[in-house]
C-alpha positions as CSV (number, residue, x, y, z in Angstrom):
1,M,11.9,-38.2,-13.9
2,K,9.8,-38.1,-10.8
3,T,12.6,-36.7,-8.5
4,S,13.5,-33.9,-10.9
5,A,9.6,-32.8,-11.0
6,I,9.7,-32.9,-7.1
7,A,12.8,-30.7,-6.9
8,A,11.5,-28.3,-9.5
9,L,8.2,-28.1,-7.6
10,T,10.1,-27.4,-4.1
11,G,12.1,-24.7,-6.1
12,L,9.0,-23.0,-7.2
13,I,7.4,-23.0,-3.8
14,A,10.5,-21.7,-2.3
15,L,10.6,-18.8,-4.8
16,A,7.0,-18.1,-4.3
17,G,7.6,-17.8,-0.7
18,C,10.4,-15.4,-1.1
19,A,8.3,-13.3,-3.3
20,S,5.5,-13.1,-0.9
21,W,7.7,-11.5,1.8
22,E,7.6,-8.2,-0.1
23,R,11.1,-7.7,1.0
24,P,13.6,-5.3,-0.4
25,Y,16.0,-7.4,-2.4
26,V,19.2,-5.4,-1.7
27,S,22.0,-7.8,-1.9
28,D,25.4,-6.9,-0.9
29,E,27.1,-9.6,-3.0
30,G,25.9,-8.7,-6.4
31,A,25.9,-5.0,-6.5
32,C,28.8,-4.2,-4.0
33,D,31.2,-6.9,-5.6
34,E,31.8,-4.6,-8.6
35,I,33.0,-1.9,-6.5
36,V,36.7,-1.8,-6.6
37,D,37.4,0.7,-3.7
38,Q,37.2,-1.0,-0.5
39,R,36.1,1.9,1.5
40,A,33.1,2.5,-1.3
41,R,32.5,-1.3,-1.0
42,L,31.9,-1.1,2.9
43,D,29.6,1.7,2.5
44,C,27.6,-0.1,0.1
45,V,27.4,-3.3,2.3
46,A,26.4,-0.9,5.1
47,A,23.7,0.8,3.0
48,A,22.2,-2.5,2.3
49,E,22.1,-3.7,5.9
50,Q,20.7,-0.3,6.9
51,A,18.0,-0.6,4.5
52,E,17.1,-4.0,5.3
53,D,17.0,-3.0,9.1
54,D,14.6,-0.1,8.1
55,W,12.4,-2.5,6.3
56,R,12.3,-4.9,9.3
57,E,11.4,-1.9,11.5
58,E,8.7,-0.8,9.2
59,K,7.2,-4.2,9.1
60,R,7.3,-4.5,13.0
61,R,5.6,-1.2,13.2
62,E,3.0,-2.1,10.9
63,E,2.4,-5.5,12.6
64,D,2.1,-3.4,16.1
65,W,-0.4,-1.3,14.3
66,K,-2.6,-4.1,13.2
67,D,-2.5,-5.5,16.6
68,K,-3.6,-2.3,18.3
69,A,-6.3,-1.9,15.6
70,D,-7.7,-5.4,16.4
C-alpha cells in the first residue's frame, strides 16, 4: 500500500511538472502514426519538430528579454 501510494504521488508530481512547462504537446507518435502515406507521415513529423523548435526559440527570446529587462 505504501509503495503504490509513493508511486502514485511520484507520477502526479511528474505530470504537474510537465504541465507547468507550457510546452506545445505535438506528438509525432500519436497523430502521425495514423497517416498511411510515408511522405505525408514524414511531413507530419517534420512539422511537429519545427513547431517544437519554434516554441523553444520563442522561449529563449522571452528569457533573453526578461534578462535585459532586469
